[in-house]
MIDOSE-1310 file (N, C-alpha, C; in nm, 2 decimals, decimal comma, always signed):
residues 272
dalk	+7,62/+11,51/+7,62/+7,47/+11,39/+7,57/+7,46/+11,32/+7,70; +7,47/+11,24/+7,82/+7,47/+11,23/+7,91/+7,35/+11,30/+8,01; +7,38/+11,39/+8,01/+7,25/+11,44/+8,11/+7,15/+11,47/+8,03; +7,14/+11,55/+7,87/+7,06/+11,51/+7,84/+6,91/+11,42/+7,85
klcr	+7,02/+11,29/+7,84/+6,92/+11,19/+7,84/+6,86/+11,19/+7,92; +6,96/+11,21/+8,02/+6,96/+11,14/+8,23/+6,79/+11,22/+8,19; +6,75/+11,39/+8,23/+6,73/+11,54/+8,22/+6,57/+11,47/+8,08; +6,63/+11,39/+7,97/+6,44/+11,36/+7,86/+6,39/+11,26/+7,98
qrdf	+6,44/+11,15/+7,96/+6,40/+11,00/+8,10/+6,34/+11,09/+8,20; +6,39/+11,25/+8,35/+6,31/+11,27/+8,36/+6,23/+11,33/+8,40; +6,25/+11,40/+8,23/+6,09/+11,50/+8,19/+6,03/+11,37/+8,15; +5,99/+11,22/+8,11/+5,89/+11,13/+8,03/+5,87/+11,12/+8,19
tite	+5,94/+11,10/+8,26/+5,87/+11,06/+8,45/+5,76/+11,12/+8,54; +5,85/+11,17/+8,46/+5,76/+11,34/+8,51/+5,63/+11,31/+8,48; +5,61/+11,31/+8,37/+5,53/+11,28/+8,26/+5,44/+11,23/+8,33; +5,47/+11,11/+8,30/+5,37/+10,95/+8,34/+5,38/+10,93/+8,51
lsna	+5,43/+11,04/+8,59/+5,38/+11,04/+8,76/+5,30/+11,11/+8,72; +5,16/+11,25/+8,65/+5,12/+11,32/+8,68/+4,98/+11,23/+8,62; +5,05/+11,11/+8,43/+4,91/+11,08/+8,40/+4,85/+10,99/+8,58; +4,97/+10,97/+8,66/+4,94/+10,85/+8,75/+4,90/+10,92/+8,87
krrl	+4,81/+10,99/+8,81/+4,80/+11,15/+8,99/+4,62/+11,17/+8,94; +4,67/+11,18/+8,81/+4,48/+11,24/+8,72/+4,46/+11,09/+8,81; +4,47/+10,91/+8,70/+4,44/+10,83/+8,71/+4,36/+10,84/+8,85; +4,43/+10,80/+8,92/+4,39/+10,81/+9,06/+4,26/+10,94/+9,13
tall	+4,28/+11,04/+9,10/+4,15/+11,11/+9,15/+4,06/+11,10/+9,07; +4,07/+11,02/+8,96/+3,96/+10,97/+8,92/+3,89/+10,91/+8,97; +3,93/+10,76/+8,97/+3,91/+10,65/+9,07/+3,83/+10,71/+9,22; +3,94/+10,74/+9,27/+3,89/+10,79/+9,41/+3,74/+10,92/+9,37
dqsf	+3,73/+10,97/+9,27/+3,56/+11,03/+9,21/+3,45/+10,88/+9,25; +3,53/+10,88/+9,21/+3,45/+10,77/+9,21/+3,37/+10,65/+9,41; +3,51/+10,67/+9,39/+3,49/+10,54/+9,58/+3,49/+10,66/+9,71; +3,51/+10,77/+9,71/+3,51/+10,82/+9,79/+3,55/+10,99/+9,71
pela	+3,50/+11,07/+9,70/+3,48/+11,13/+9,62/+3,53/+11,32/+9,74; +3,45/+11,23/+9,86/+3,46/+11,38/+9,96/+3,63/+11,38/+10,05; +3,74/+11,26/+9,94/+3,87/+11,30/+10,04/+3,93/+11,40/+10,02; +3,90/+11,49/+9,92/+4,03/+11,58/+9,81/+4,06/+11,67/+9,92
affs	+3,92/+11,71/+9,95/+3,82/+11,84/+10,07/+3,92/+11,82/+10,19; +3,93/+11,73/+10,27/+4,01/+11,79/+10,37/+4,20/+11,75/+10,34; +4,27/+11,80/+10,23/+4,43/+11,77/+10,23/+4,44/+11,92/+10,16; +4,55/+11,93/+10,18/+4,62/+12,03/+10,11/+4,66/+11,95/+9,95
dphg	+4,70/+11,87/+9,94/+4,75/+11,70/+9,89/+4,69/+11,66/+9,87; +4,57/+11,62/+9,82/+4,57/+11,48/+9,81/+4,62/+11,39/+9,82; +4,79/+11,36/+9,72/+4,86/+11,27/+9,68/+4,93/+11,26/+9,81; +4,92/+11,36/+9,88/+5,00/+11,33/+9,97/+5,03/+11,24/+10,13
kapv	+5,14/+11,21/+10,14/+5,16/+11,07/+10,28/+5,00/+11,05/+10,36; +4,98/+11,13/+10,47/+4,84/+11,13/+10,51/+4,70/+11,07/+10,44; +4,69/+11,15/+10,34/+4,62/+11,02/+10,23/+4,62/+10,88/+10,14; +4,70/+10,89/+10,10/+4,76/+10,82/+10,03/+4,79/+10,72/+10,19
qllr	+4,90/+10,71/+10,31/+4,81/+10,56/+10,39/+4,74/+10,57/+10,36; +4,64/+10,66/+10,41/+4,47/+10,61/+10,44/+4,42/+10,55/+10,36; +4,44/+10,59/+10,20/+4,36/+10,53/+10,12/+4,46/+10,30/+10,15; +4,57/+10,31/+10,19/+4,64/+10,26/+10,19/+4,54/+10,01/+10,25
haps	+4,53/+10,15/+10,37/+4,43/+10,09/+10,49/+4,29/+10,02/+10,47; +4,23/+10,15/+10,32/+4,11/+10,14/+10,34/+4,08/+10,25/+10,21; +4,03/+10,19/+10,09/+4,10/+10,26/+10,02/+3,89/+10,34/+9,94; +3,89/+10,28/+10,00/+3,70/+10,31/+9,91/+3,63/+10,45/+10,06
adti	+3,52/+10,44/+10,00/+3,37/+10,55/+10,15/+3,42/+10,46/+10,27; +3,34/+10,28/+10,19/+3,26/+10,16/+10,33/+3,34/+10,18/+10,39; +3,49/+10,11/+10,36/+3,61/+10,10/+10,46/+3,63/+10,22/+10,53; +3,72/+10,27/+10,55/+3,75/+10,38/+10,60/+3,52/+10,42/+10,65
asls	+3,45/+10,44/+10,59/+3,38/+10,46/+10,74/+3,35/+10,25/+10,85; +3,36/+10,15/+10,81/+3,38/+10,07/+10,88/+3,49/+10,09/+10,99; +3,60/+10,16/+10,97/+3,73/+10,21/+11,09/+3,67/+10,32/+11,13; +3,72/+10,23/+11,29/+3,68/+10,34/+11,44/+3,78/+10,46/+11,43
trki	+3,73/+10,59/+11,45/+3,79/+10,74/+11,44/+3,96/+10,76/+11,49; +3,97/+10,64/+11,61/+4,08/+10,59/+11,71/+4,19/+10,52/+11,58; +4,15/+10,47/+11,50/+4,20/+10,41/+11,47/+4,27/+10,55/+11,27; +4,17/+10,59/+11,26/+4,17/+10,62/+11,16/+4,25/+10,81/+11,17
aail	+4,24/+10,83/+11,34/+4,37/+10,96/+11,37/+4,55/+10,85/+11,35; +4,52/+10,78/+11,41/+4,59/+10,66/+11,43/+4,71/+10,71/+11,31; +4,58/+10,61/+11,17/+4,68/+10,65/+11,07/+4,74/+10,70/+10,99; +4,68/+10,91/+11,02/+4,63/+11,00/+11,02/+4,77/+11,11/+11,05
reas	+4,77/+11,03/+11,19/+4,96/+11,11/+11,27/+5,04/+11,09/+11,24; +5,03/+10,98/+11,24/+5,20/+10,97/+11,19/+5,21/+10,88/+11,12; +5,11/+10,90/+10,98/+5,20/+10,93/+10,80/+5,21/+11,13/+10,82; +5,20/+11,22/+10,93/+5,13/+11,33/+10,88/+5,27/+11,42/+11,04
rkrh	+5,35/+11,31/+11,05/+5,38/+11,38/+11,18/+5,31/+11,48/+11,34; +5,17/+11,42/+11,28/+5,13/+11,44/+11,44/+5,07/+11,56/+11,38; +5,09/+11,59/+11,28/+4,99/+11,69/+11,22/+4,91/+11,75/+11,25; +4,85/+11,57/+11,13/+4,66/+11,52/+11,22/+4,61/+11,42/+11,28
gidk	+4,51/+11,51/+11,35/+4,48/+11,32/+11,45/+4,36/+11,33/+11,51; +4,25/+11,35/+11,58/+4,13/+11,24/+11,55/+4,06/+11,36/+11,54; +4,05/+11,52/+11,55/+4,02/+11,63/+11,50/+3,93/+11,58/+11,38; +4,07/+11,60/+11,30/+4,04/+11,58/+11,11/+4,02/+11,39/+11,13
arkl	+3,95/+11,30/+11,20/+3,97/+11,12/+11,19/+3,83/+11,18/+11,19; +3,79/+11,24/+11,29/+3,60/+11,22/+11,35/+3,53/+11,27/+11,21; +3,61/+11,41/+11,17/+3,56/+11,47/+11,03/+3,53/+11,35/+10,88; +3,63/+11,30/+10,89/+3,64/+11,20/+10,78/+3,53/+11,09/+10,78
hqaa	+3,60/+11,03/+10,88/+3,46/+10,90/+10,99/+3,29/+10,94/+10,88; +3,29/+11,12/+10,97/+3,14/+11,19/+10,96/+3,13/+11,16/+10,79; +3,24/+11,18/+10,73/+3,22/+11,23/+10,54/+3,22/+11,07/+10,47; +3,31/+10,98/+10,55/+3,26/+10,82/+10,53/+3,11/+10,81/+10,46
insv	+3,12/+10,81/+10,58/+2,97/+10,76/+10,60/+2,84/+10,78/+10,54; +2,80/+10,95/+10,49/+2,76/+11,02/+10,44/+2,75/+11,01/+10,28; +2,90/+10,98/+10,27/+2,93/+10,96/+10,14/+2,89/+10,97/+10,02; +2,87/+11,05/+9,88/+2,75/+10,99/+9,77/+2,80/+10,83/+9,73
argy	+2,94/+10,84/+9,76/+2,97/+10,64/+9,72/+2,90/+10,50/+9,80; +2,90/+10,53/+9,98/+2,85/+10,53/+10,01/+2,75/+10,38/+10,00; +2,74/+10,25/+10,06/+2,70/+10,13/+9,97/+2,73/+10,14/+9,84; +2,83/+10,12/+9,80/+2,83/+10,12/+9,63/+3,04/+10,04/+9,67
rcha	+2,98/+9,93/+9,70/+3,17/+9,96/+9,76/+3,17/+9,78/+9,61; +3,31/+9,90/+9,54/+3,36/+9,81/+9,46/+3,53/+9,68/+9,51; +3,52/+9,64/+9,46/+3,68/+9,62/+9,45/+3,77/+9,57/+9,42; +3,68/+9,55/+9,28/+3,74/+9,59/+9,15/+3,81/+9,75/+9,12
lets	+3,71/+9,87/+9,19/+3,81/+10,01/+9,25/+3,89/+10,00/+9,33; +3,88/+9,94/+9,43/+3,93/+9,91/+9,55/+4,09/+9,87/+9,45; +4,06/+9,76/+9,43/+4,19/+9,68/+9,38/+4,32/+9,80/+9,24; +4,19/+9,88/+9,17/+4,29/+9,99/+9,12/+4,29/+10,04/+9,16
itlm	+4,28/+10,17/+9,29/+4,32/+10,27/+9,38/+4,43/+10,19/+9,41; +4,46/+10,10/+9,42/+4,55/+10,07/+9,54/+4,65/+9,97/+9,45; +4,70/+10,00/+9,31/+4,76/+9,93/+9,23/+4,81/+10,11/+9,13; +4,77/+10,22/+9,13/+4,73/+10,34/+9,19/+4,84/+10,38/+9,20
ldqi	+4,80/+10,35/+9,34/+4,89/+10,44/+9,43/+5,03/+10,28/+9,50; +5,00/+10,20/+9,41/+5,18/+10,18/+9,42/+5,23/+10,20/+9,30; +5,20/+10,14/+9,14/+5,24/+10,30/+9,03/+5,32/+10,39/+9,04; +5,24/+10,51/+9,14/+5,29/+10,59/+9,18/+5,42/+10,65/+9,29
eflq	+5,40/+10,53/+9,41/+5,49/+10,46/+9,44/+5,67/+10,46/+9,34; +5,67/+10,45/+9,27/+5,71/+10,34/+9,18/+5,78/+10,47/+9,12; +5,66/+10,52/+9,03/+5,75/+10,70/+8,97/+5,83/+10,84/+9,06; +5,81/+10,79/+9,21/+5,82/+10,91/+9,29/+5,97/+10,79/+9,23
kqtq	+6,03/+10,70/+9,37/+6,14/+10,67/+9,35/+6,27/+10,72/+9,22; +6,17/+10,62/+9,10/+6,20/+10,70/+8,99/+6,32/+10,76/+8,97; +6,16/+10,88/+8,99/+6,24/+11,03/+9,02/+6,33/+11,11/+9,13; +6,30/+11,05/+9,26/+6,43/+11,07/+9,32/+6,62/+11,03/+9,27
tldt	+6,61/+10,92/+9,23/+6,73/+10,82/+9,17/+6,78/+10,93/+8,97; +6,64/+10,92/+8,99/+6,78/+11,04/+8,79/+6,80/+11,12/+8,83; +6,71/+11,23/+8,98/+6,72/+11,37/+9,03/+6,89/+11,35/+9,13; +6,92/+11,23/+9,15/+7,08/+11,19/+9,26/+7,12/+11,21/+9,09
aiar	+7,11/+11,13/+8,99/+7,20/+11,07/+8,86/+7,26/+11,24/+8,78; +7,12/+11,38/+8,77/+7,16/+11,41/+8,72/+7,23/+11,51/+8,79; +7,21/+11,50/+8,92/+7,27/+11,62/+8,97/+7,42/+11,54/+8,99; +7,47/+11,50/+9,00/+7,63/+11,41/+9,01/+7,68/+11,42/+8,89
tytq	+7,58/+11,44/+8,76/+7,69/+11,42/+8,62/+7,68/+11,58/+8,54; +7,55/+11,68/+8,65/+7,65/+11,77/+8,65/+7,74/+11,81/+8,64; +7,72/+11,76/+8,86/+7,88/+11,82/+8,93/+7,98/+11,83/+8,81; +8,01/+11,69/+8,76/+8,14/+11,63/+8,68/+8,18/+11,78/+8,56
ltqe	+7,98/+11,73/+8,49/+7,99/+11,81/+8,41/+8,06/+11,98/+8,45; +8,02/+12,03/+8,52/+8,07/+12,21/+8,57/+8,08/+12,17/+8,71; +8,14/+12,23/+8,84/+8,09/+12,32/+8,92/+8,00/+12,38/+8,98; +8,04/+12,49/+8,90/+7,91/+12,58/+8,90/+7,90/+12,68/+8,70
hplq	+7,79/+12,68/+8,63/+7,74/+12,68/+8,55/+7,70/+12,86/+8,64; +7,76/+12,96/+8,52/+7,63/+13,05/+8,53/+7,55/+13,08/+8,51; +7,51/+13,07/+8,37/+7,35/+13,02/+8,43/+7,22/+13,00/+8,55; +7,28/+12,91/+8,59/+7,17/+12,92/+8,72/+7,19/+13,05/+8,82
klpg	+7,26/+13,15/+8,79/+7,26/+13,25/+8,88/+7,19/+13,34/+8,77; +7,16/+13,36/+8,70/+6,99/+13,37/+8,67/+6,90/+13,36/+8,72; +6,73/+13,48/+8,70/+6,64/+13,44/+8,81/+6,56/+13,37/+8,71; +6,59/+13,24/+8,84/+6,45/+13,15/+8,75/+6,47/+13,03/+8,74
igkv	+6,61/+13,02/+8,72/+6,68/+12,89/+8,64/+6,76/+12,83/+8,77; +6,74/+12,75/+8,78/+6,79/+12,62/+8,96/+6,82/+12,58/+8,95; +6,85/+12,45/+9,03/+6,92/+12,31/+9,01/+6,85/+12,20/+8,97; +6,65/+12,20/+8,87/+6,64/+12,16/+8,80/+6,61/+12,11/+8,66
tapt	+6,59/+12,29/+8,65/+6,61/+12,34/+8,50/+6,74/+12,32/+8,45; +6,84/+12,39/+8,50/+6,98/+12,44/+8,50/+7,01/+12,29/+8,39; +7,01/+12,20/+8,48/+7,08/+12,12/+8,35/+6,98/+12,07/+8,26; +6,90/+12,07/+8,28/+6,80/+12,07/+8,12/+6,86/+12,12/+8,00
iiae	+6,88/+12,33/+8,10/+6,88/+12,40/+8,00/+7,02/+12,38/+7,93; +7,09/+12,37/+7,99/+7,29/+12,32/+7,91/+7,23/+12,20/+7,87; +7,16/+12,08/+7,93/+7,21/+11,99/+7,79/+7,15/+12,00/+7,70; +7,03/+12,00/+7,63/+6,96/+12,04/+7,54/+7,04/+12,23/+7,45
ygdl	+7,05/+12,24/+7,54/+7,18/+12,34/+7,44/+7,29/+12,27/+7,37; +7,41/+12,26/+7,51/+7,51/+12,20/+7,47/+7,54/+12,31/+7,47; +7,72/+12,32/+7,30/+7,82/+12,39/+7,34/+7,70/+12,53/+7,24; +7,75/+12,71/+7,31/+7,67/+12,74/+7,20/+7,81/+12,79/+7,16
qrfh	+7,83/+12,77/+7,09/+7,99/+12,77/+6,94/+7,90/+12,76/+6,86; +7,80/+12,60/+6,85/+7,71/+12,59/+6,75/+7,67/+12,71/+6,71; +7,61/+12,74/+6,76/+7,53/+12,84/+6,73/+7,55/+12,97/+6,66; +7,52/+12,96/+6,52/+7,60/+13,14/+6,50/+7,41/+13,17/+6,47
ggyk	+7,45/+13,32/+6,47/+7,34/+13,42/+6,39/+7,27/+13,55/+6,57; +7,35/+13,49/+6,71/+7,30/+13,60/+6,82/+7,14/+13,50/+6,88; +7,14/+13,52/+7,04/+7,04/+13,47/+7,05/+6,92/+13,45/+7,05; +6,85/+13,46/+6,88/+6,72/+13,42/+6,82/+6,76/+13,32/+6,75
tlqa	+6,86/+13,30/+6,73/+6,91/+13,13/+6,68/+6,86/+13,07/+6,73; +6,91/+13,12/+6,93/+6,81/+13,02/+7,09/+6,73/+12,97/+7,06; +6,63/+13,06/+7,04/+6,46/+13,08/+6,99/+6,43/+13,01/+6,98; +6,55/+12,99/+6,82/+6,50/+12,89/+6,75/+6,50/+12,77/+6,76
yagl	+6,54/+12,69/+6,80/+6,59/+12,62/+6,84/+6,58/+12,59/+6,95; +6,46/+12,63/+7,07/+6,33/+12,60/+7,12/+6,25/+12,66/+7,09; +6,20/+12,65/+7,01/+6,12/+12,71/+6,94/+6,01/+12,82/+6,93; +6,03/+12,92/+7,08/+6,08/+13,02/+7,11/+6,06/+13,15/+6,94
dpri	+6,01/+13,12/+6,90/+6,10/+13,23/+6,75/+5,92/+13,27/+6,74; +5,94/+13,34/+6,67/+5,83/+13,43/+6,59/+5,79/+13,31/+6,48; +5,64/+13,30/+6,40/+5,63/+13,25/+6,30/+5,46/+13,32/+6,31; +5,42/+13,37/+6,12/+5,35/+13,39/+6,06/+5,27/+13,30/+5,94
resg	+5,17/+13,25/+6,03/+5,07/+13,21/+5,92/+5,00/+13,27/+5,85; +5,00/+13,19/+5,72/+5,00/+13,30/+5,62/+5,00/+13,18/+5,42; +4,84/+13,26/+5,35/+4,88/+13,11/+5,25/+4,75/+13,19/+5,17; +4,80/+13,19/+5,08/+4,80/+13,32/+4,90/+4,82/+13,47/+5,01
qwkg	+4,68/+13,48/+5,04/+4,65/+13,67/+4,99/+4,66/+13,71/+5,16; +4,63/+13,58/+5,21/+4,54/+13,61/+5,35/+4,70/+13,61/+5,48; +4,65/+13,65/+5,56/+4,78/+13,67/+5,67/+4,78/+13,70/+5,80; +4,80/+13,52/+5,83/+4,72/+13,52/+5,92/+4,76/+13,65/+6,06
tvrm	+4,75/+13,53/+6,22/+4,82/+13,57/+6,39/+4,94/+13,54/+6,38; +5,05/+13,65/+6,41/+5,19/+13,57/+6,47/+5,20/+13,51/+6,58; +5,26/+13,37/+6,58/+5,25/+13,29/+6,63/+5,39/+13,24/+6,64; +5,39/+13,21/+6,80/+5,52/+13,12/+6,85/+5,47/+12,93/+6,76
skrg	+5,67/+12,93/+6,65/+5,67/+12,85/+6,60/+5,64/+12,63/+6,67; +5,68/+12,68/+6,78/+5,69/+12,53/+6,87/+5,78/+12,41/+6,83; +5,91/+12,45/+6,77/+5,99/+12,39/+6,71/+6,05/+12,33/+6,77; +6,20/+12,21/+6,78/+6,29/+12,25/+6,80/+6,23/+12,14/+6,93
sqal	+6,34/+12,14/+6,98/+6,33/+12,07/+7,17/+6,22/+12,09/+7,27; +6,13/+12,03/+7,29/+6,00/+12,04/+7,27/+6,05/+12,04/+7,54; +6,16/+11,95/+7,56/+6,16/+11,96/+7,71/+6,25/+12,11/+7,68; +6,38/+12,16/+7,62/+6,43/+12,26/+7,60/+6,30/+12,44/+7,63
rtal	+6,21/+12,36/+7,59/+6,08/+12,47/+7,58/+6,05/+12,46/+7,68; +5,97/+12,43/+7,73/+5,89/+12,39/+7,92/+6,02/+12,37/+8,01; +6,14/+12,35/+8,01/+6,20/+12,44/+8,14/+6,27/+12,58/+8,08; +6,23/+12,63/+7,98/+6,24/+12,74/+8,00/+6,08/+12,84/+8,02
ykaa	+6,02/+12,76/+8,00/+5,85/+12,80/+8,08/+5,88/+12,80/+8,28; +5,94/+12,68/+8,27/+5,97/+12,71/+8,42/+6,01/+12,75/+8,42; +6,15/+12,80/+8,45/+6,20/+12,92/+8,44/+6,16/+13,08/+8,45; +6,09/+13,09/+8,34/+6,06/+13,23/+8,34/+5,94/+13,24/+8,44
smgr	+5,81/+13,16/+8,47/+5,74/+13,19/+8,58/+5,78/+13,16/+8,71; +5,91/+13,10/+8,71/+5,97/+13,11/+8,84/+6,07/+13,25/+8,89; +6,15/+13,31/+8,77/+6,20/+13,41/+8,72/+6,11/+13,55/+8,75; +6,00/+13,54/+8,66/+5,95/+13,65/+8,70/+5,80/+13,71/+8,83
lhcp	+5,83/+13,60/+8,93/+5,79/+13,61/+9,07/+5,94/+13,72/+9,11; +6,06/+13,64/+9,15/+6,16/+13,64/+9,22/+6,26/+13,81/+9,18; +6,25/+13,81/+9,02/+6,27/+13,86/+8,99/+6,22/+14,06/+8,89; +6,23/+14,20/+9,00/+6,12/+14,21/+8,91/+6,20/+14,30/+8,78
qlqe	+6,25/+14,29/+8,77/+6,31/+14,32/+8,64/+6,23/+14,27/+8,52; +6,18/+14,11/+8,53/+6,13/+14,08/+8,45/+6,01/+13,98/+8,48; +5,97/+14,10/+8,64/+5,83/+14,12/+8,64/+5,80/+14,24/+8,51; +5,82/+14,33/+8,50/+5,82/+14,45/+8,49/+5,78/+14,41/+8,22
iyek	+5,81/+14,29/+8,29/+5,82/+14,27/+8,11/+5,69/+14,20/+8,12; +5,65/+14,07/+8,24/+5,51/+14,04/+8,24/+5,41/+14,11/+8,20; +5,46/+14,25/+8,27/+5,31/+14,33/+8,41/+5,30/+14,35/+8,24; +5,35/+14,36/+8,15/+5,42/+14,53/+7,98/+5,34/+14,44/+7,94
hrhq	+5,31/+14,28/+7,87/+5,27/+14,20/+7,81/+5,16/+14,11/+7,81; +5,08/+14,13/+7,98/+4,98/+14,10/+8,03/+4,83/+14,14/+8,04; +4,93/+14,29/+8,07/+4,81/+14,37/+8,15/+4,77/+14,51/+8,02; +4,91/+14,58/+8,05/+4,91/+14,66/+7,91/+4,90/+14,58/+7,78
kgkn	+4,91/+14,49/+7,71/+4,90/+14,45/+7,62/+4,77/+14,38/+7,61; +4,74/+14,32/+7,73/+4,60/+14,25/+7,73/+4,65/+14,05/+7,67; +4,75/+14,06/+7,61/+4,80/+13,88/+7,66/+4,78/+13,83/+7,71; +4,69/+13,73/+7,73/+4,70/+13,63/+7,82/+4,86/+13,55/+7,94
hhva	+4,82/+13,50/+7,95/+4,95/+13,46/+8,05/+4,99/+13,39/+8,03; +5,00/+13,30/+7,92/+5,13/+13,19/+7,82/+5,19/+13,29/+7,80; +5,14/+13,40/+7,71/+5,15/+13,44/+7,57/+5,30/+13,63/+7,71; +5,24/+13,57/+7,79/+5,30/+13,74/+7,79/+5,44/+13,61/+7,94
ishv	+5,47/+13,51/+7,95/+5,55/+13,39/+8,00/+5,64/+13,35/+7,85; +5,58/+13,38/+7,76/+5,66/+13,31/+7,65/+5,74/+13,42/+7,61; +5,68/+13,60/+7,64/+5,80/+13,77/+7,61/+5,90/+13,67/+7,70; +5,88/+13,67/+7,85/+5,96/+13,73/+7,94/+6,13/+13,54/+7,91
arkl	+6,07/+13,41/+7,88/+6,08/+13,33/+7,88/+6,28/+13,36/+7,70; +6,17/+13,46/+7,61/+6,24/+13,52/+7,57/+6,36/+13,61/+7,58; +6,32/+13,67/+7,65/+6,47/+13,79/+7,77/+6,56/+13,71/+7,80; +6,49/+13,60/+7,91/+6,52/+13,52/+7,96/+6,70/+13,44/+7,89
iqli	+6,63/+13,36/+7,67/+6,79/+13,29/+7,62/+6,86/+13,44/+7,61; +6,80/+13,59/+7,57/+6,87/+13,70/+7,53/+6,97/+13,68/+7,70; +6,98/+13,63/+7,77/+7,05/+13,65/+7,89/+7,16/+13,54/+7,93; +7,10/+13,42/+7,81/+7,18/+13,31/+7,77/+7,28/+13,34/+7,71
wavw	+7,24/+13,41/+7,63/+7,31/+13,44/+7,48/+7,48/+13,55/+7,59; +7,37/+13,63/+7,58/+7,46/+13,79/+7,68/+7,54/+13,63/+7,85; +7,52/+13,55/+7,91/+7,65/+13,54/+7,95/+7,69/+13,46/+7,95; +7,71/+13,41/+7,81/+7,75/+13,36/+7,73/+7,88/+13,44/+7,67
rnna	+7,79/+13,54/+7,62/+7,90/+13,59/+7,47/+7,93/+13,65/+7,53; +8,02/+13,76/+7,63/+8,03/+13,85/+7,75/+8,14/+13,74/+7,87; +8,15/+13,59/+7,83/+8,20/+13,57/+7,91/+8,25/+13,61/+8,11; +8,04/+13,68/+8,10/+8,10/+13,77/+8,25/+7,93/+13,75/+8,36
pydp	+8,01/+13,73/+8,44/+7,84/+13,71/+8,60/+7,75/+13,82/+8,51; +7,62/+13,70/+8,53/+7,47/+13,77/+8,51/+7,49/+13,91/+8,60; +7,42/+14,01/+8,46/+7,39/+14,19/+8,57/+7,25/+14,19/+8,58; +7,19/+14,24/+8,67/+7,05/+14,22/+8,65/+7,04/+14,36/+8,58
qkin	+7,07/+14,47/+8,62/+7,07/+14,58/+8,58/+7,07/+14,58/+8,39; +7,12/+14,50/+8,32/+7,15/+14,48/+8,26/+7,02/+14,40/+8,11; +6,91/+14,47/+8,30/+6,79/+14,33/+8,17/+6,70/+14,44/+8,11; +6,67/+14,54/+8,20/+6,56/+14,61/+8,12/+6,65/+14,74/+8,16
pkpa	+6,77/+14,79/+8,06/+6,83/+14,85/+8,11/+6,71/+15,06/+8,11; +6,76/+15,19/+8,23/+6,72/+15,31/+8,28/+6,72/+15,35/+8,20; +6,66/+15,44/+8,17/+6,79/+15,53/+8,01/+6,81/+15,69/+8,25; +6,96/+15,67/+8,21/+7,03/+15,76/+8,31/+6,94/+15,95/+8,31
């Protein structure tokens, strides 16, 4: 129960962090829209540190290239230097936002930077608490051996499912609990398409999706399931991933029921 509370709080914090980053991006589109093109991660340490010194195209243009280079060099551990500083300075001078400096907009950007930093620290605190609680619960859970299930998704899946002995009816009950069971939409004489019910725990469903997305990249058997639904049957990416997630649920059930380690050869048995 403690692990579930921590994992759900982390999920809430990550959602708030994503919203804050989107809000910052929207503000930068008004303040200095060209900035994002200079960094692979526009919310990384180097651009954030630069924005703390100069949160608009006008303020960046007012800095010397040496000052910009010094800020970038320190924040990026010397990965960025004078060349990027010159290009950034020139982009700020020629920016479409140049000449429209707004102090309210700059204040909003600074506050969003503070909020993002606060939420990132909260996430780190939660990660530490989750790891400590998870270790107290079990030293090494067999679920972590399944493809795609790692240190982040394993605690959530374990916490949301709880004791699997309370589920009766095989792996399909686990699918229903996660909202990954099929449901036919119908009304009177009309029958619609089969869709996921999306009932149950949203946190569990999200964790299974993340695990399935990672699992199909690193496990050939899960990749085969994905390719079958994505390309052979023409389903979209999310539907194909949902089929991989269902297979993961079968593996979770099998590992618990048999009390045996994960065997990759049993994902997709090949005929002899």
